[in-house]
N, C-alpha and C positions, 0 to 999 in steps of 0.2 A: 561344633552343631548346627545342626540344619536348624533356619529357623521354624516358626511355627507356620508362618504363610507359605514356604516350600513343603513342608510337609501336608500341610491341608491341599497346596496344589498337587501334590503328589497322588495324595489320597485319591483327589478329584479324577485324576489320569487314570490311576491303577484300574478304579471301580467304571467309568466312562466303557473303556478298552480292555476290560477283564477276557472276552472271550478271545479277543486277537492276539492280545499280549500272551497268554495261556498257548494257545495254539505254539507259536514262537517259541516261547520255552519246551514244550512240547516235542518238537520238531529238534530242537538242541540238544533234548535230556535224551532221547533216542538214538542220535547217532553216536552215543557213546559204543556202541555196538561194533562200530565201524572205527573207534579209535583205538592209538596205541595202548593209551594206559588199560583197556579192558582184556584186549586180545594180549597183551602178554603177560596177563593172571594166568596163562593155560602154556605156557610157552614152555615150559618145561615138560607138561604133558604130551603136547606137540611134538616135540622134540624127540623124546622115547619112544612114543607111537609112531614115527616116522623114520626112525634109526638117524636124526638131523645131529649134528653139530651144532656148536654156536655161530658160525661161520655159512653152514649152510641154509639155517633158520634165517640170519642176516639177509643173507642171498635172495632164499624167497618171498622176506616179506618187502624186499625194497624192490623187488619185481613186478611185485602186485600194486604195490604204492603207488608206482612210476606211470602203470599200466593204466591208473585210475586215475591220475594226474591228465592225463593228457586225452581221458575219453572224457572228464570233467570241461576241455574247451568247447566240446558239441553239449555233452547232455547239460549244460551249467544254461547255456542259452535258451532250452525249454521253460525256463521261468518266466519267459519273455512272450512265449505262445499260450499254457496252459494256466488256469487259475492253479493258486496253491493248493485249494483242499482235493482239486482234482490229481494234479503232482506228489503232493504229499501222499495223498493214502496208496499211491500207486508205487512210490520209493517204499513207504512201511511194507505195502506187500513183497516189495523186492528185498528187502531186509530181512525180512520175516523167510522167504525162501535163502538168500544166503546163510543165516542162523542154520537151518535145517543143514546146508549144504555141509557145513564144519560138524555137527554133529554126525551124521552119517559116512561121511567123506573116508574110504579104506585106501586111496593111493595116493601117492606120493607126486605123481605126474598132474593130479589136478589139483593140489595146494594152492599153488600162484594163483590159479583161477578163482578158489574161494576167498582168497584173498584180498583178490582184486574187485571181488562181487562185495565185499566187507567195506573195502574202502571206500568202494565207489558209492553204496548206495548210503554206507552211516555218516563217514565222516566228511565226503563229499557233497552229495545230495540232498540229506536231510538238515545240514548245518548251512546250505547253502540257497537250501529255501526260505531256512528261518529267518537268515540276514536280509534275503534282498526283498523277503516280503515286508519285513520293519522299515525298512531305507523307502520301499515304494509307498505305505501305506500312510508313514507320519513324513511330516515336514519340518514345521516347528519344534516337535515333542520329539523328532526323529531318534536322537540321541537316548531318551528316556525309555523311548521303545525297544534299542536297540540291550542297551542295559538289564531291564527285566528279563526279555524275550534269550540272553545268554546267561540267564540264571542255570538253563536246563544244563548247558555246559559245565558250572562249578558244582551243582547238586549232583550231577552223573557222578564225574571225578570224585565226589568226595565219598559219597555213598556206594556207587554199585561195587568198587573195588573187595571193601569191607565185606559185605552181605556175598558177591561170589566168592570169597577166597575164604569165610566160614563153610559156607555149603559145599565148597570143594574136598573139606573135611569131612564130610559126610555120605557126598553123591559121586560119580564118574562125571570126567570133566565134559564128555560129550552129551550127559543129560541136562548139562547144565547151559549150554548152548540150546536145546528145544526149550529151555525153560525164557531163553534171551527172543527165541523167535516167538512163543506166544505173547509175551510182551509185546512186541513190535506190532503182532496182528491186532493185538488189541488198543493201540493206538489208532487204529485205522476209522474205527468206528466215533472214538471220542473227537480224533482230529476234525469229522466230516459235521459232527454236533457242534462245535465251536465256531468253524466255518460256515456254517448254517447260510449266515447273510456274511458274504466276506465284505472287507471294508471298501475296498476297490476293487472291483471287476477286473479282469484281465483285457475287457474291453472298455477300460475307462477312457473318460473325455478328458480333451486334452486341460482343460483347466485342475483336474486333479492332478497333474505331475508338473515336475519340477523342473526346471533346464538348467542347465553345466554352464560352463565358460562361453563368454561370447553369445550369451543368451541361446543356445541351440542345444537339442538334443543328441548327444554326441554317439557314432555307430561303435561297433566293436575294431572295425576295420580303422574308420579314423582314429579311435583310443589309440590303437598299438605305432599309428604312425604321429602320435605328439611324444615331444622328447618326455613330460610329466609323469608317463606309466614308466619309461625306464628309469626315471630319480626317484619312482618309488619302488622300486623291483629288488635293491636290496634289504628296503624294511618289511618286504613281506617275506622276503624267505627267510629272513634273520630267528625271529620268533618261532615259530616253527622250525625249524631246523635244529639250532639250539636248546632250546624246550624239550624237542622230543629227544636229542641225545642227551639232556643230562637226566632226563627220568629215565631215560634206555641204560645208561651207565650208572645207574644208582647203588649198584651194589659195589661194583669195582671204587668207584668215589667213597665210597663208606670202606671199602678196604684197605686204600691207600692213607686216608685219613687214619685209621687205627681203631674204627668206630666200629660198634656194631651196624647191621642192616637194621634192627629193628629201631635202635637208638635213631637213627636217622630218618628213618618213616614216621615216628611221632612228632618229627615235625610238618608231616602234610599237612594235617589240620589248620594249621597257623596258615600257610602258606595258601591253603582255600580260601578260608575265612579273609585274609589279607585281597584277593582277589576278586571276592566278592564286594568289599567294599569299595575296593578301586575300580570295580566296574560299574557300580551305580555312581559313583561321585563322580565319573567319566562321563557317564550319560548325562549329566545335572551340569557338569561345567561344559559338555559338546555345545547343548544348546542354548547355553549362555556365551560362549565365547568362538564355537565355531570351530571346524579343523582345522583351517587355516593357521591360525592361531597355536593348534596345541599339536596338533600330528608332528611337527620336528622335533618335540622335544621328549615325546611319551616314551621312547625307547632309552632314552639317558640312565635310568634305572636300570637298568641290564649291564651297564657297564661300571655301575657299581657292585650290582648282585654276583657276576662272573667275577670281577677282579676279589669279592669277599671269599666265594668257593674257593680261588687258587689260593689264596694267602690265609685261611681260617686254621686254626689249630686246637679249635674246642666246636662245640655243639653250640653254644651261645652265638659265638660269631659266626655260624653256618645261618643260625634261626635270623642273622640280620638280615644274612645273602636272600633269603627266603623270603623275605617281607619286599624287597625290590624287585626281586623278581615277580612276585606277584602285582606288584605295582603297574609292571606292563601289560600282563597277562591279564589282567582286569581290564586295562584301557586298550588290549588290542582287539576286544570282545567289539567294542565302540569305533573309535575314531578309526580307522581303515574303511572298514565299513561305509560310515557316514560319508566318508571324504569321498567314495566312487560318487553315489548319489548327487552331494553337492559340486562337485568338479565336472562330473560326464553328464547331469540328469538323470530320471528314470524311465525314459520310455525304454530305454535298451540296457537297462543297468543290469539285467541276467543275464546276458552275453558278454559283457564289460565285465562284471564280478566273477563270470566262470573261468577268465584268464585267470585274474588274479588268486583265485582258488584252485587252480591248477597250479598255480607260482606254490601258492603255500602247503599242497598234497606235497609236491614235486620235493620242496624243503624237507619236510617233514621225511621222507626216502633216504635224501641224501646227507641228512646231517648225521644219525647214528653211522652211516656207510664213512663219512670220515672221521670221525671220528674213533671207530675201529682202526678204518687203517693205517692210523699215527699212530694210536696205542700199539699195533705189530712192532710199529717200525722205529717203537722205544720211545714215543712223545708222549710223556703220561699227560694227565687230566689237569693238573695244574698249571704246567705251561702251556696248556691248548686252553684253559680259560680264560689267559692273560691274551692269547689271539682274540678270543671269542670277543672280551671286551674293547680292544681295537677293534672288531670289525663293526659292531653297533656304534663306537663314536664315527666312526666313517658313513654308516648308513645313513645317520640322523643327521651329520653336516651335506650329504650327496640329498634326503629329503627337504633339507633347508633350504636349500639353491634351488629347487624344482620350487617347492612353495614360494619361496622369494618371488621367481621370476614371472610365476604365472597368475599370482591370488588378484591380483587388479584384473585378471580378465572374466572374474568371477560376478555376475549379476548384481547392480545395487541392494537389491532387496535383500541379497544373502548376506 
């Protein structure tokens, strides 16, 4: 149980910073329109309208996603130049245009471009601006800020599929993308109002910035030359690649287990609730213990989760798998984002985090691709998930080696 003093402190934190935290949550919520879980709602309709096979649709989706990952390397660095209110409003407008493009596009040749636009503006830039802003605006309470702002991801994942699947039974699928565009446009005045007084202007004073290792403000070029970035890369790829792959293959997974798809989906609310709990708890723990202690071990629950998924024979067992999956999913919303600020400083965090975001977006493209190729090659998901468990074990080891080697370079005050 959270003590009364911690509750009071959290309430005071939320009250004092409600505008900036709400802006972060809004950005993460509207990123949903470019996330796999939302776009996949319309997969059957898209495939039918464009006469696409599963493989054809998957290829187009992967191409658009990989292109957005490459573009994020440049676009993400814009958060070091423009204020969040300006850049966020612009991205919301572009997201709305992307949603309208999906609603009206009749040409197969343009579909990869539409996917690219949705993935770049939604999954890429909306989420990037949210986490970079929280990491930059908050120092001592960075973990709590990231966890609160990331609630937008959880609520979007929990509510939007239910709402839009229900509406899909009443309206044409293209009309629902017009609704998404309207919601994105409505976010512009709300964001501008919330950030009327931005916590830390883009032209912030030096005293409002925090330094990283060796007391420096690391540039992206220098960070990419440092071994720690590459020690972290497997941990960056893993959750994005294999979480996406798991939900992308949910129908096939239920089929090989002998369950109905609906019965498997009934476990999703449990996953969402546990992810929210893990998100908030990890944020509080992060402010107390720091990323250096927590980040080498936070993906260990994934080892347990995918082992359970591989060996489970009942929905009750699968439920435990979702609990462990949620532990890392929730923590993944706070720990890696705080890591970049703590180890590399905040002055150039936008461009550095852009590279990390590009890696994660790339993971969301290649994860389903890898599992699909292996399924076609005769390697079933049960066997694959044992391999995924081993991957996460090695990723944790790699992260531990990197952190253990370079944590002493952090400033004393950290």
